[in-house]
N, C-alpha and C positions, 0 to 999 in steps of 0.2 A: 554676384562677388566672391570670386574664387579664393580671395584671401582671406576673408572674412569668417573666423572660426564659426559665428552663429548660423551664416547661410551652409555652412556646410554641414551643421547640424541640422537644421530644415531641411537639406539636401538627403539626408542620410548617410553621408561621406563619413560623418565621426559620431560614434554611436552616444545614445544619451539615455535617462531613464524620464521617458514620456510620461508625463500627467494628464496632458490635455492637447487636443488639437481639432481645428476647424479650417473653414477655407481661409481663414486670414490671420490664424491665432496659432503658435505654436509654445507649450510650457514643457519643463523639464527640472528635474531636482537638479542642484545645486551639487557640485562636485566637490564642494570644500564647505558645507551647510555650516552656518555661525549662528543658528536656531535648530529646535527640532524638526521645523518643518522649514524649508529654504527652498523655495520654487522658483525659476526664472519664467518668465513669461514674455514673448517678444514677437512682435510683427513678422509675417513670414516676407513682407517686402523691406528692403535693405534702407532703413531709415540710420542715418549715423547717430543720432541722439536726441533729447527733447527738442534742443535748440533747432534740429533741422524739420521739426514738423510745420507743415505748413498747410494753406485752404485745403490743397490737392490731398494730402495723406492723413489730414486730423481725423478722418473716421475710423483709421487702423488704432488711432489711441482709445478710442471709444471702444472697437472691438478689444482691446487688451482690457480693459477695465471692465467689460462685462465679463471676461473670461476669468478676471481675477477672484471674482463675486462669485463665480461658478466653482471656482478652484478652492476658494476658502471653505465655501460650505462643505463641499467635500472631502476637504481634510479635517472637516469638525472644528475649525475656528472659531467657532461660536462666540468666545470670550474676548475674541480681538487678536488683533494681527497690523503689522506695519508693512505699506508699499515704500519701496526707494527706488529712486532711479539717479545715476548719475552723470553726469553731465562733461566731459571734456577731461582731459590728463589731469587739470587742478582739482577736480571735482570726484576725481577717485575713478573715473570710466575705465575700465582695462580694457575692454572688447568694444570696439567704435561700431556695435549696434544696437540702436535704441531696446533697453530693456528695463522692464521690472522685475524687483527681488519683492516677492512675498515672504514676509520673516514673522514666526508664531511658533506655537506649541508652548510657548512659557510664557511668564510674565516680563512685558518687556519694561525698560525705564523708561521714563516719560521723556530724558534726558536723551538727545543722539547725539550731543557736541561735548 
């Protein structure tokens, strides 16, 4: 999708600080980090959000979570981290391509709202 920011990052048309890539997943550092470690993990196939996960594309979500585990280990997040996804405008989603935020590197509050 030419108008999708994350599709353009995957294509290499927009620069990013890549931390992980395989056949189905791409991960890069957030340009506006909310914690010392703030990495976005995205499927290379465009999926609008978690609300658009189907039987046909659900394996891409599993691939993202397998990558999240690898990335967290590589980043030294042994004491814990948070994984967040936002869905839709009211859910705070600003880029409409499924993505998971890895947040860590600091003790996080148990409250998120």
